[in-house]
Structure formats: C-alpha cells, structure tokens
mmCIF entry with sequence, helices, sheets and N, C-alpha, C, O atoms, coordinates in Angstrom:
data_MODEL
# 
_entry.id   MODEL 
# 
_entity.id                         1 
_entity.type                       polymer 
_entity.pdbx_number_of_molecules   1 
# 
_entity_poly.entity_id                      1 
_entity_poly.type                           'polypeptide(L)' 
_entity_poly.nstd_linkage                   no 
_entity_poly.nstd_monomer                   no 
_entity_poly.pdbx_seq_one_letter_code       MQLSLFNNNDNEKQDKLENTIDKLKQKYGYDFITRAGSLDVDETAKKKRKD 
_entity_poly.pdbx_seq_one_letter_code_can   MQLSLFNNNDNEKQDKLENTIDKLKQKYGYDFITRAGSLDVDETAKKKRKD 
_entity_poly.pdbx_strand_id                 A 
# 
loop_
_entity_poly_seq.entity_id 
_entity_poly_seq.num 
_entity_poly_seq.mon_id 
_entity_poly_seq.hetero 
1 1  MET n 
1 2  GLN n 
1 3  LEU n 
1 4  SER n 
1 5  LEU n 
1 6  PHE n 
1 7  ASN n 
1 8  ASN n 
1 9  ASN n 
1 10 ASP n 
1 11 ASN n 
1 12 GLU n 
1 13 LYS n 
1 14 GLN n 
1 15 ASP n 
1 16 LYS n 
1 17 LEU n 
1 18 GLU n 
1 19 ASN n 
1 20 THR n 
1 21 ILE n 
1 22 ASP n 
1 23 LYS n 
1 24 LEU n 
1 25 LYS n 
1 26 GLN n 
1 27 LYS n 
1 28 TYR n 
1 29 GLY n 
1 30 TYR n 
1 31 ASP n 
1 32 PHE n 
1 33 ILE n 
1 34 THR n 
1 35 ARG n 
1 36 ALA n 
1 37 GLY n 
1 38 SER n 
1 39 LEU n 
1 40 ASP n 
1 41 VAL n 
1 42 ASP n 
1 43 GLU n 
1 44 THR n 
1 45 ALA n 
1 46 LYS n 
1 47 LYS n 
1 48 LYS n 
1 49 ARG n 
1 50 LYS n 
1 51 ASP n 
# 
_struct_asym.id          A 
_struct_asym.entity_id   1 
# 
loop_
_struct_conf.conf_type_id 
_struct_conf.id 
_struct_conf.pdbx_PDB_helix_id 
_struct_conf.beg_label_comp_id 
_struct_conf.beg_label_asym_id 
_struct_conf.beg_label_seq_id 
_struct_conf.pdbx_beg_PDB_ins_code 
_struct_conf.end_label_comp_id 
_struct_conf.end_label_asym_id 
_struct_conf.end_label_seq_id 
_struct_conf.pdbx_end_PDB_ins_code 
_struct_conf.beg_auth_comp_id 
_struct_conf.beg_auth_asym_id 
_struct_conf.beg_auth_seq_id 
_struct_conf.end_auth_comp_id 
_struct_conf.end_auth_asym_id 
_struct_conf.end_auth_seq_id 
_struct_conf.pdbx_PDB_helix_class 
_struct_conf.details 
_struct_conf.pdbx_PDB_helix_length 
HELX_P HELX_P1 AA1 ASN A 11 ? TYR A 28 ? ASN A 11 TYR A 28 1 ? 18 
HELX_P HELX_P2 AA2 TYR A 30 ? PHE A 32 ? TYR A 30 PHE A 32 5 ? 3  
HELX_P HELX_P3 AA3 ALA A 36 ? SER A 38 ? ALA A 36 SER A 38 5 ? 3  
HELX_P HELX_P4 AA4 VAL A 41 ? LYS A 50 ? VAL A 41 LYS A 50 1 ? 10 
# 
_struct_conf_type.id          HELX_P 
_struct_conf_type.criteria    ? 
_struct_conf_type.reference   ? 
# 
loop_
_atom_site.group_PDB 
_atom_site.id 
_atom_site.type_symbol 
_atom_site.label_atom_id 
_atom_site.label_alt_id 
_atom_site.label_comp_id 
_atom_site.label_asym_id 
_atom_site.label_entity_id 
_atom_site.label_seq_id 
_atom_site.pdbx_PDB_ins_code 
_atom_site.Cartn_x 
_atom_site.Cartn_y 
_atom_site.Cartn_z 
_atom_site.occupancy 
_atom_site.B_iso_or_equiv 
_atom_site.pdbx_formal_charge 
_atom_site.auth_seq_id 
_atom_site.auth_comp_id 
_atom_site.auth_asym_id 
_atom_site.auth_atom_id 
_atom_site.pdbx_PDB_model_num 
ATOM 1   N N  . MET A 1 1  ? 3.741   -33.003 14.585 1.00 0.00 ? 1  MET A N  1 
ATOM 2   C CA . MET A 1 1  ? 3.847   -32.469 13.229 1.00 0.00 ? 1  MET A CA 1 
ATOM 3   C C  . MET A 1 1  ? 2.816   -33.040 12.318 1.00 0.00 ? 1  MET A C  1 
ATOM 4   O O  . MET A 1 1  ? 2.564   -34.245 12.318 1.00 0.00 ? 1  MET A O  1 
ATOM 5   N N  . GLN A 1 2  ? 2.208   -32.167 11.527 1.00 0.00 ? 2  GLN A N  1 
ATOM 6   C CA . GLN A 1 2  ? 1.134   -32.647 10.576 1.00 0.00 ? 2  GLN A CA 1 
ATOM 7   C C  . GLN A 1 2  ? 1.819   -33.207 9.290  1.00 0.00 ? 2  GLN A C  1 
ATOM 8   O O  . GLN A 1 2  ? 2.758   -32.638 8.732  1.00 0.00 ? 2  GLN A O  1 
ATOM 9   N N  . LEU A 1 3  ? 1.281   -34.328 8.892  1.00 0.00 ? 3  LEU A N  1 
ATOM 10  C CA . LEU A 1 3  ? 1.804   -34.947 7.702  1.00 0.00 ? 3  LEU A CA 1 
ATOM 11  C C  . LEU A 1 3  ? 1.240   -34.269 6.425  1.00 0.00 ? 3  LEU A C  1 
ATOM 12  O O  . LEU A 1 3  ? 0.101   -33.802 6.398  1.00 0.00 ? 3  LEU A O  1 
ATOM 13  N N  . SER A 1 4  ? 2.050   -34.238 5.419  1.00 0.00 ? 4  SER A N  1 
ATOM 14  C CA . SER A 1 4  ? 1.664   -33.580 4.163  1.00 0.00 ? 4  SER A CA 1 
ATOM 15  C C  . SER A 1 4  ? 0.955   -34.567 3.250  1.00 0.00 ? 4  SER A C  1 
ATOM 16  O O  . SER A 1 4  ? 1.179   -35.775 3.319  1.00 0.00 ? 4  SER A O  1 
ATOM 17  N N  . LEU A 1 5  ? 0.103   -34.033 2.401  1.00 0.00 ? 5  LEU A N  1 
ATOM 18  C CA . LEU A 1 5  ? -0.604  -34.898 1.378  1.00 0.00 ? 5  LEU A CA 1 
ATOM 19  C C  . LEU A 1 5  ? 0.447   -35.098 0.186  1.00 0.00 ? 5  LEU A C  1 
ATOM 20  O O  . LEU A 1 5  ? 0.318   -36.024 -0.614 1.00 0.00 ? 5  LEU A O  1 
ATOM 21  N N  . PHE A 1 6  ? 1.384   -34.272 0.124  1.00 0.00 ? 6  PHE A N  1 
ATOM 22  C CA . PHE A 1 6  ? 2.352   -34.316 -0.992 1.00 0.00 ? 6  PHE A CA 1 
ATOM 23  C C  . PHE A 1 6  ? 3.658   -34.988 -0.526 1.00 0.00 ? 6  PHE A C  1 
ATOM 24  O O  . PHE A 1 6  ? 3.963   -34.982 0.667  1.00 0.00 ? 6  PHE A O  1 
ATOM 25  N N  . ASN A 1 7  ? 4.411   -35.554 -1.443 1.00 0.00 ? 7  ASN A N  1 
ATOM 26  C CA . ASN A 1 7  ? 5.670   -36.182 -1.089 1.00 0.00 ? 7  ASN A CA 1 
ATOM 27  C C  . ASN A 1 7  ? 6.723   -35.106 -0.924 1.00 0.00 ? 7  ASN A C  1 
ATOM 28  O O  . ASN A 1 7  ? 7.347   -34.684 -1.898 1.00 0.00 ? 7  ASN A O  1 
ATOM 29  N N  . ASN A 1 8  ? 6.920   -34.663 0.307  1.00 0.00 ? 8  ASN A N  1 
ATOM 30  C CA . ASN A 1 8  ? 7.885   -33.656 0.643  1.00 0.00 ? 8  ASN A CA 1 
ATOM 31  C C  . ASN A 1 8  ? 9.028   -34.178 1.457  1.00 0.00 ? 8  ASN A C  1 
ATOM 32  O O  . ASN A 1 8  ? 8.950   -34.313 2.678  1.00 0.00 ? 8  ASN A O  1 
ATOM 33  N N  . ASN A 1 9  ? 10.113  -34.476 0.739  1.00 0.00 ? 9  ASN A N  1 
ATOM 34  C CA . ASN A 1 9  ? 11.295  -35.069 1.404  1.00 0.00 ? 9  ASN A CA 1 
ATOM 35  C C  . ASN A 1 9  ? 12.212  -33.978 1.969  1.00 0.00 ? 9  ASN A C  1 
ATOM 36  O O  . ASN A 1 9  ? 13.218  -34.308 2.597  1.00 0.00 ? 9  ASN A O  1 
ATOM 37  N N  . ASP A 1 10 ? 11.919  -32.765 1.780  1.00 0.00 ? 10 ASP A N  1 
ATOM 38  C CA . ASP A 1 10 ? 12.789  -31.657 2.207  1.00 0.00 ? 10 ASP A CA 1 
ATOM 39  C C  . ASP A 1 10 ? 12.298  -31.003 3.534  1.00 0.00 ? 10 ASP A C  1 
ATOM 40  O O  . ASP A 1 10 ? 12.088  -29.792 3.603  1.00 0.00 ? 10 ASP A O  1 
ATOM 41  N N  . ASN A 1 11 ? 12.127  -31.829 4.557  1.00 0.00 ? 11 ASN A N  1 
ATOM 42  C CA . ASN A 1 11 ? 11.600  -31.393 5.810  1.00 0.00 ? 11 ASN A CA 1 
ATOM 43  C C  . ASN A 1 11 ? 12.548  -30.438 6.519  1.00 0.00 ? 11 ASN A C  1 
ATOM 44  O O  . ASN A 1 11 ? 12.092  -29.551 7.240  1.00 0.00 ? 11 ASN A O  1 
ATOM 45  N N  . GLU A 1 12 ? 13.815  -30.590 6.339  1.00 0.00 ? 12 GLU A N  1 
ATOM 46  C CA . GLU A 1 12 ? 14.780  -29.724 6.999  1.00 0.00 ? 12 GLU A CA 1 
ATOM 47  C C  . GLU A 1 12 ? 14.654  -28.293 6.461  1.00 0.00 ? 12 GLU A C  1 
ATOM 48  O O  . GLU A 1 12 ? 14.688  -27.327 7.223  1.00 0.00 ? 12 GLU A O  1 
ATOM 49  N N  . LYS A 1 13 ? 14.513  -28.180 5.188  1.00 0.00 ? 13 LYS A N  1 
ATOM 50  C CA . LYS A 1 13 ? 14.263  -26.836 4.538  1.00 0.00 ? 13 LYS A CA 1 
ATOM 51  C C  . LYS A 1 13 ? 13.018  -26.173 5.045  1.00 0.00 ? 13 LYS A C  1 
ATOM 52  O O  . LYS A 1 13 ? 13.035  -24.991 5.389  1.00 0.00 ? 13 LYS A O  1 
ATOM 53  N N  . GLN A 1 14 ? 11.913  -26.932 5.098  1.00 0.00 ? 14 GLN A N  1 
ATOM 54  C CA . GLN A 1 14 ? 10.636  -26.445 5.589  1.00 0.00 ? 14 GLN A CA 1 
ATOM 55  C C  . GLN A 1 14 ? 10.699  -26.042 7.115  1.00 0.00 ? 14 GLN A C  1 
ATOM 56  O O  . GLN A 1 14 ? 10.100  -25.051 7.532  1.00 0.00 ? 14 GLN A O  1 
ATOM 57  N N  . ASP A 1 15 ? 11.418  -26.821 7.882  1.00 0.00 ? 15 ASP A N  1 
ATOM 58  C CA . ASP A 1 15 ? 11.630  -26.468 9.332  1.00 0.00 ? 15 ASP A CA 1 
ATOM 59  C C  . ASP A 1 15 ? 12.342  -25.206 9.478  1.00 0.00 ? 15 ASP A C  1 
ATOM 60  O O  . ASP A 1 15 ? 11.982  -24.364 10.300 1.00 0.00 ? 15 ASP A O  1 
ATOM 61  N N  . LYS A 1 16 ? 13.407  -25.038 8.653  1.00 0.00 ? 16 LYS A N  1 
ATOM 62  C CA . LYS A 1 16 ? 14.245  -23.804 8.687  1.00 0.00 ? 16 LYS A CA 1 
ATOM 63  C C  . LYS A 1 16 ? 13.398  -22.543 8.326  1.00 0.00 ? 16 LYS A C  1 
ATOM 64  O O  . LYS A 1 16 ? 13.532  -21.477 8.927  1.00 0.00 ? 16 LYS A O  1 
ATOM 65  N N  . LEU A 1 17 ? 12.530  -22.734 7.317  1.00 0.00 ? 17 LEU A N  1 
ATOM 66  C CA . LEU A 1 17 ? 11.669  -21.610 6.919  1.00 0.00 ? 17 LEU A CA 1 
ATOM 67  C C  . LEU A 1 17 ? 10.652  -21.313 8.042  1.00 0.00 ? 17 LEU A C  1 
ATOM 68  O O  . LEU A 1 17 ? 10.427  -20.145 8.358  1.00 0.00 ? 17 LEU A O  1 
ATOM 69  N N  . GLU A 1 18 ? 10.057  -22.305 8.624  1.00 0.00 ? 18 GLU A N  1 
ATOM 70  C CA . GLU A 1 18 ? 9.090   -22.106 9.682  1.00 0.00 ? 18 GLU A CA 1 
ATOM 71  C C  . GLU A 1 18 ? 9.690   -21.381 10.886 1.00 0.00 ? 18 GLU A C  1 
ATOM 72  O O  . GLU A 1 18 ? 9.072   -20.493 11.472 1.00 0.00 ? 18 GLU A O  1 
ATOM 73  N N  . ASN A 1 19 ? 10.969  -21.805 11.253 1.00 0.00 ? 19 ASN A N  1 
ATOM 74  C CA . ASN A 1 19 ? 11.706  -21.170 12.388 1.00 0.00 ? 19 ASN A CA 1 
ATOM 75  C C  . ASN A 1 19 ? 11.986  -19.747 12.074 1.00 0.00 ? 19 ASN A C  1 
ATOM 76  O O  . ASN A 1 19 ? 11.845  -18.901 12.957 1.00 0.00 ? 19 ASN A O  1 
ATOM 77  N N  . THR A 1 20 ? 12.376  -19.417 10.866 1.00 0.00 ? 20 THR A N  1 
ATOM 78  C CA . THR A 1 20 ? 12.703  -18.035 10.443 1.00 0.00 ? 20 THR A CA 1 
ATOM 79  C C  . THR A 1 20 ? 11.401  -17.175 10.527 1.00 0.00 ? 20 THR A C  1 
ATOM 80  O O  . THR A 1 20 ? 11.430  -16.034 10.987 1.00 0.00 ? 20 THR A O  1 
ATOM 81  N N  . ILE A 1 21 ? 10.324  -17.730 10.091 1.00 0.00 ? 21 ILE A N  1 
ATOM 82  C CA . ILE A 1 21 ? 8.994   -16.998 10.177 1.00 0.00 ? 21 ILE A CA 1 
ATOM 83  C C  . ILE A 1 21 ? 8.629   -16.758 11.600 1.00 0.00 ? 21 ILE A C  1 
ATOM 84  O O  . ILE A 1 21 ? 8.181   -15.661 11.933 1.00 0.00 ? 21 ILE A O  1 
ATOM 85  N N  . ASP A 1 22 ? 8.799   -17.753 12.485 1.00 0.00 ? 22 ASP A N  1 
ATOM 86  C CA . ASP A 1 22 ? 8.539   -17.597 13.881 1.00 0.00 ? 22 ASP A CA 1 
ATOM 87  C C  . ASP A 1 22 ? 9.347   -16.496 14.541 1.00 0.00 ? 22 ASP A C  1 
ATOM 88  O O  . ASP A 1 22 ? 8.830   -15.719 15.343 1.00 0.00 ? 22 ASP A O  1 
ATOM 89  N N  . LYS A 1 23 ? 10.623  -16.444 14.192 1.00 0.00 ? 23 LYS A N  1 
ATOM 90  C CA . LYS A 1 23 ? 11.518  -15.373 14.734 1.00 0.00 ? 23 LYS A CA 1 
ATOM 91  C C  . LYS A 1 23 ? 11.066  -14.018 14.222 1.00 0.00 ? 23 LYS A C  1 
ATOM 92  O O  . LYS A 1 23 ? 11.080  -13.055 14.988 1.00 0.00 ? 23 LYS A O  1 
ATOM 93  N N  . LEU A 1 24 ? 10.679  -13.903 13.002 1.00 0.00 ? 24 LEU A N  1 
ATOM 94  C CA . LEU A 1 24 ? 10.253  -12.618 12.430 1.00 0.00 ? 24 LEU A CA 1 
ATOM 95  C C  . LEU A 1 24 ? 8.948   -12.136 13.163 1.00 0.00 ? 24 LEU A C  1 
ATOM 96  O O  . LEU A 1 24 ? 8.791   -10.957 13.479 1.00 0.00 ? 24 LEU A O  1 
ATOM 97  N N  . LYS A 1 25 ? 8.037   -13.104 13.411 1.00 0.00 ? 25 LYS A N  1 
ATOM 98  C CA . LYS A 1 25 ? 6.844   -12.763 14.105 1.00 0.00 ? 25 LYS A CA 1 
ATOM 99  C C  . LYS A 1 25 ? 7.075   -12.297 15.564 1.00 0.00 ? 25 LYS A C  1 
ATOM 100 O O  . LYS A 1 25 ? 6.446   -11.373 16.081 1.00 0.00 ? 25 LYS A O  1 
ATOM 101 N N  . GLN A 1 26 ? 8.024   -13.016 16.169 1.00 0.00 ? 26 GLN A N  1 
ATOM 102 C CA . GLN A 1 26 ? 8.370   -12.627 17.551 1.00 0.00 ? 26 GLN A CA 1 
ATOM 103 C C  . GLN A 1 26 ? 8.942   -11.291 17.649 1.00 0.00 ? 26 GLN A C  1 
ATOM 104 O O  . GLN A 1 26 ? 8.656   -10.549 18.588 1.00 0.00 ? 26 GLN A O  1 
ATOM 105 N N  . LYS A 1 27 ? 9.788   -10.937 16.659 1.00 0.00 ? 27 LYS A N  1 
ATOM 106 C CA . LYS A 1 27 ? 10.501  -9.645  16.636 1.00 0.00 ? 27 LYS A CA 1 
ATOM 107 C C  . LYS A 1 27 ? 9.629   -8.508  16.237 1.00 0.00 ? 27 LYS A C  1 
ATOM 108 O O  . LYS A 1 27 ? 9.669   -7.445  16.857 1.00 0.00 ? 27 LYS A O  1 
ATOM 109 N N  . TYR A 1 28 ? 8.831   -8.704  15.202 1.00 0.00 ? 28 TYR A N  1 
ATOM 110 C CA . TYR A 1 28 ? 8.067   -7.599  14.565 1.00 0.00 ? 28 TYR A CA 1 
ATOM 111 C C  . TYR A 1 28 ? 6.553   -7.708  14.775 1.00 0.00 ? 28 TYR A C  1 
ATOM 112 O O  . TYR A 1 28 ? 5.845   -6.778  14.388 1.00 0.00 ? 28 TYR A O  1 
ATOM 113 N N  . GLY A 1 29 ? 6.038   -8.727  15.334 1.00 0.00 ? 29 GLY A N  1 
ATOM 114 C CA . GLY A 1 29 ? 4.605   -8.853  15.578 1.00 0.00 ? 29 GLY A CA 1 
ATOM 115 C C  . GLY A 1 29 ? 4.045   -9.897  14.691 1.00 0.00 ? 29 GLY A C  1 
ATOM 116 O O  . GLY A 1 29 ? 4.597   -10.265 13.654 1.00 0.00 ? 29 GLY A O  1 
ATOM 117 N N  . TYR A 1 30 ? 2.903   -10.366 15.153 1.00 0.00 ? 30 TYR A N  1 
ATOM 118 C CA . TYR A 1 30 ? 2.240   -11.521 14.496 1.00 0.00 ? 30 TYR A CA 1 
ATOM 119 C C  . TYR A 1 30 ? 1.803   -11.163 13.056 1.00 0.00 ? 30 TYR A C  1 
ATOM 120 O O  . TYR A 1 30 ? 1.848   -12.039 12.192 1.00 0.00 ? 30 TYR A O  1 
ATOM 121 N N  . ASP A 1 31 ? 1.389   -9.936  12.768 1.00 0.00 ? 31 ASP A N  1 
ATOM 122 C CA . ASP A 1 31 ? 0.928   -9.595  11.439 1.00 0.00 ? 31 ASP A CA 1 
ATOM 123 C C  . ASP A 1 31 ? 2.056   -9.136  10.532 1.00 0.00 ? 31 ASP A C  1 
ATOM 124 O O  . ASP A 1 31 ? 1.767   -8.605  9.460  1.00 0.00 ? 31 ASP A O  1 
ATOM 125 N N  . PHE A 1 32 ? 3.276   -9.299  10.876 1.00 0.00 ? 32 PHE A N  1 
ATOM 126 C CA . PHE A 1 32 ? 4.383   -8.811  10.060 1.00 0.00 ? 32 PHE A CA 1 
ATOM 127 C C  . PHE A 1 32 ? 4.452   -9.553  8.756  1.00 0.00 ? 32 PHE A C  1 
ATOM 128 O O  . PHE A 1 32 ? 4.694   -8.976  7.696  1.00 0.00 ? 32 PHE A O  1 
ATOM 129 N N  . ILE A 1 33 ? 4.227   -10.893 8.858  1.00 0.00 ? 33 ILE A N  1 
ATOM 130 C CA . ILE A 1 33 ? 4.425   -11.775 7.697  1.00 0.00 ? 33 ILE A CA 1 
ATOM 131 C C  . ILE A 1 33 ? 3.160   -12.683 7.676  1.00 0.00 ? 33 ILE A C  1 
ATOM 132 O O  . ILE A 1 33 ? 2.659   -13.124 8.711  1.00 0.00 ? 33 ILE A O  1 
ATOM 133 N N  . THR A 1 34 ? 2.687   -12.926 6.456  1.00 0.00 ? 34 THR A N  1 
ATOM 134 C CA . THR A 1 34 ? 1.490   -13.754 6.294  1.00 0.00 ? 34 THR A CA 1 
ATOM 135 C C  . THR A 1 34 ? 1.543   -14.473 4.964  1.00 0.00 ? 34 THR A C  1 
ATOM 136 O O  . THR A 1 34 ? 2.297   -14.061 4.082  1.00 0.00 ? 34 THR A O  1 
ATOM 137 N N  . ARG A 1 35 ? 0.788   -15.509 4.790  1.00 0.00 ? 35 ARG A N  1 
ATOM 138 C CA . ARG A 1 35 ? 0.752   -16.293 3.502  1.00 0.00 ? 35 ARG A CA 1 
ATOM 139 C C  . ARG A 1 35 ? -0.104  -15.442 2.543  1.00 0.00 ? 35 ARG A C  1 
ATOM 140 O O  . ARG A 1 35 ? -1.049  -14.782 2.973  1.00 0.00 ? 35 ARG A O  1 
ATOM 141 N N  . ALA A 1 36 ? 0.218   -15.463 1.311  1.00 0.00 ? 36 ALA A N  1 
ATOM 142 C CA . ALA A 1 36 ? -0.494  -14.711 0.284  1.00 0.00 ? 36 ALA A CA 1 
ATOM 143 C C  . ALA A 1 36 ? -1.918  -15.191 0.107  1.00 0.00 ? 36 ALA A C  1 
ATOM 144 O O  . ALA A 1 36 ? -2.804  -14.419 -0.260 1.00 0.00 ? 36 ALA A O  1 
ATOM 145 N N  . GLY A 1 37 ? -2.126  -16.415 0.358  1.00 0.00 ? 37 GLY A N  1 
ATOM 146 C CA . GLY A 1 37 ? -3.467  -16.940 0.165  1.00 0.00 ? 37 GLY A CA 1 
ATOM 147 C C  . GLY A 1 37 ? -4.425  -16.468 1.233  1.00 0.00 ? 37 GLY A C  1 
ATOM 148 O O  . GLY A 1 37 ? -5.637  -16.587 1.053  1.00 0.00 ? 37 GLY A O  1 
ATOM 149 N N  . SER A 1 38 ? -3.923  -15.928 2.360  1.00 0.00 ? 38 SER A N  1 
ATOM 150 C CA . SER A 1 38 ? -4.815  -15.501 3.405  1.00 0.00 ? 38 SER A CA 1 
ATOM 151 C C  . SER A 1 38 ? -5.085  -13.950 3.331  1.00 0.00 ? 38 SER A C  1 
ATOM 152 O O  . SER A 1 38 ? -5.752  -13.377 4.193  1.00 0.00 ? 38 SER A O  1 
ATOM 153 N N  . LEU A 1 39 ? -4.546  -13.330 2.289  1.00 0.00 ? 39 LEU A N  1 
ATOM 154 C CA . LEU A 1 39 ? -4.750  -11.874 2.168  1.00 0.00 ? 39 LEU A CA 1 
ATOM 155 C C  . LEU A 1 39 ? -6.126  -11.599 1.526  1.00 0.00 ? 39 LEU A C  1 
ATOM 156 O O  . LEU A 1 39 ? -6.596  -12.329 0.653  1.00 0.00 ? 39 LEU A O  1 
ATOM 157 N N  . ASP A 1 40 ? -6.715  -10.554 1.986  1.00 0.00 ? 40 ASP A N  1 
ATOM 158 C CA . ASP A 1 40 ? -7.965  -10.082 1.415  1.00 0.00 ? 40 ASP A CA 1 
ATOM 159 C C  . ASP A 1 40 ? -7.622  -9.089  0.258  1.00 0.00 ? 40 ASP A C  1 
ATOM 160 O O  . ASP A 1 40 ? -7.309  -7.920  0.481  1.00 0.00 ? 40 ASP A O  1 
ATOM 161 N N  . VAL A 1 41 ? -7.701  -9.626  -0.981 1.00 0.00 ? 41 VAL A N  1 
ATOM 162 C CA . VAL A 1 41 ? -7.244  -8.801  -2.113 1.00 0.00 ? 41 VAL A CA 1 
ATOM 163 C C  . VAL A 1 41 ? -7.961  -7.550  -2.254 1.00 0.00 ? 41 VAL A C  1 
ATOM 164 O O  . VAL A 1 41 ? -7.329  -6.535  -2.546 1.00 0.00 ? 41 VAL A O  1 
ATOM 165 N N  . ASP A 1 42 ? -9.304  -7.512  -2.064 1.00 0.00 ? 42 ASP A N  1 
ATOM 166 C CA . ASP A 1 42 ? -10.096 -6.308  -2.153 1.00 0.00 ? 42 ASP A CA 1 
ATOM 167 C C  . ASP A 1 42 ? -9.630  -5.241  -1.172 1.00 0.00 ? 42 ASP A C  1 
ATOM 168 O O  . ASP A 1 42 ? -9.498  -4.077  -1.551 1.00 0.00 ? 42 ASP A O  1 
ATOM 169 N N  . GLU A 1 43 ? -9.367  -5.630  0.143  1.00 0.00 ? 43 GLU A N  1 
ATOM 170 C CA . GLU A 1 43 ? -9.005  -4.713  1.127  1.00 0.00 ? 43 GLU A CA 1 
ATOM 171 C C  . GLU A 1 43 ? -7.576  -4.147  0.879  1.00 0.00 ? 43 GLU A C  1 
ATOM 172 O O  . GLU A 1 43 ? -7.299  -2.974  1.127  1.00 0.00 ? 43 GLU A O  1 
ATOM 173 N N  . THR A 1 44 ? -6.693  -5.033  0.382  1.00 0.00 ? 44 THR A N  1 
ATOM 174 C CA . THR A 1 44 ? -5.369  -4.594  -0.005 1.00 0.00 ? 44 THR A CA 1 
ATOM 175 C C  . THR A 1 44 ? -5.434  -3.504  -1.090 1.00 0.00 ? 44 THR A C  1 
ATOM 176 O O  . THR A 1 44 ? -4.746  -2.486  -1.013 1.00 0.00 ? 44 THR A O  1 
ATOM 177 N N  . ALA A 1 45 ? -6.270  -3.746  -2.087 1.00 0.00 ? 45 ALA A N  1 
ATOM 178 C CA . ALA A 1 45 ? -6.350  -2.826  -3.213 1.00 0.00 ? 45 ALA A CA 1 
ATOM 179 C C  . ALA A 1 45 ? -6.933  -1.481  -2.681 1.00 0.00 ? 45 ALA A C  1 
ATOM 180 O O  . ALA A 1 45 ? -6.511  -0.414  -3.126 1.00 0.00 ? 45 ALA A O  1 
ATOM 181 N N  . LYS A 1 46 ? -7.849  -1.533  -1.783 1.00 0.00 ? 46 LYS A N  1 
ATOM 182 C CA . LYS A 1 46 ? -8.421  -0.308  -1.175 1.00 0.00 ? 46 LYS A CA 1 
ATOM 183 C C  . LYS A 1 46 ? -7.315  0.526   -0.511 1.00 0.00 ? 46 LYS A C  1 
ATOM 184 O O  . LYS A 1 46 ? -7.209  1.733   -0.725 1.00 0.00 ? 46 LYS A O  1 
ATOM 185 N N  . LYS A 1 47 ? -6.518  -0.143  0.280  1.00 0.00 ? 47 LYS A N  1 
ATOM 186 C CA . LYS A 1 47 ? -5.428  0.519   0.973  1.00 0.00 ? 47 LYS A CA 1 
ATOM 187 C C  . LYS A 1 47 ? -4.419  1.163   0.037  1.00 0.00 ? 47 LYS A C  1 
ATOM 188 O O  . LYS A 1 47 ? -3.944  2.270   0.289  1.00 0.00 ? 47 LYS A O  1 
ATOM 189 N N  . LYS A 1 48 ? -4.089  0.450   -1.064 1.00 0.00 ? 48 LYS A N  1 
ATOM 190 C CA . LYS A 1 48 ? -3.162  1.027   -2.056 1.00 0.00 ? 48 LYS A CA 1 
ATOM 191 C C  . LYS A 1 48 ? -3.701  2.290   -2.728 1.00 0.00 ? 48 LYS A C  1 
ATOM 192 O O  . LYS A 1 48 ? -2.948  3.213   -3.038 1.00 0.00 ? 48 LYS A O  1 
ATOM 193 N N  . ARG A 1 49 ? -5.050  2.313   -2.951 1.00 0.00 ? 49 ARG A N  1 
ATOM 194 C CA . ARG A 1 49 ? -5.631  3.473   -3.636 1.00 0.00 ? 49 ARG A CA 1 
ATOM 195 C C  . ARG A 1 49 ? -5.629  4.661   -2.738 1.00 0.00 ? 49 ARG A C  1 
ATOM 196 O O  . ARG A 1 49 ? -5.569  5.791   -3.222 1.00 0.00 ? 49 ARG A O  1 
ATOM 197 N N  . LYS A 1 50 ? -5.695  4.451   -1.397 1.00 0.00 ? 50 LYS A N  1 
ATOM 198 C CA . LYS A 1 50 ? -5.669  5.569   -0.428 1.00 0.00 ? 50 LYS A CA 1 
ATOM 199 C C  . LYS A 1 50 ? -4.231  6.205   -0.436 1.00 0.00 ? 50 LYS A C  1 
ATOM 200 O O  . LYS A 1 50 ? -4.076  7.403   -0.198 1.00 0.00 ? 50 LYS A O  1 
ATOM 201 N N  . ASP A 1 51 ? -3.252  5.415   -0.700 1.00 0.00 ? 51 ASP A N  1 
ATOM 202 C CA . ASP A 1 51 ? -1.823  5.917   -0.604 1.00 0.00 ? 51 ASP A CA 1 
ATOM 203 C C  . ASP A 1 51 ? -1.521  6.628   -1.854 1.00 0.00 ? 51 ASP A C  1 
ATOM 204 O O  . ASP A 1 51 ? -0.412  7.134   -2.025 1.00 0.00 ? 51 ASP A O  1 
# 
C-alpha cells in the first residue's frame, strides 16, 4: 500500500471505495469509471457537441 502525503486516518473508508470501484470495473469494463482529473476536457466537450 502506498502511503499518503496527507494525514488520512480513514483507511477503511478508502479501502471500501477502492473495492467498489474494482467491482464496477470488473463488471462493466475498465473505462466505466475514471477520476475526473484524468479526463480530457476538450475531447469530452467535442463529444457532447456531436450529441
């Protein structure tokens, strides 16, 4: 497990979130859910304009 730079005492909550995300990815595919910071905003805007 990678240590955090921030004081995060709620490891159980984070573990539960990560497990849920893993289950969603297994069920619906790797690209089903992603962090907002990794989105390409320009590409997303282009897709919305097409719809």
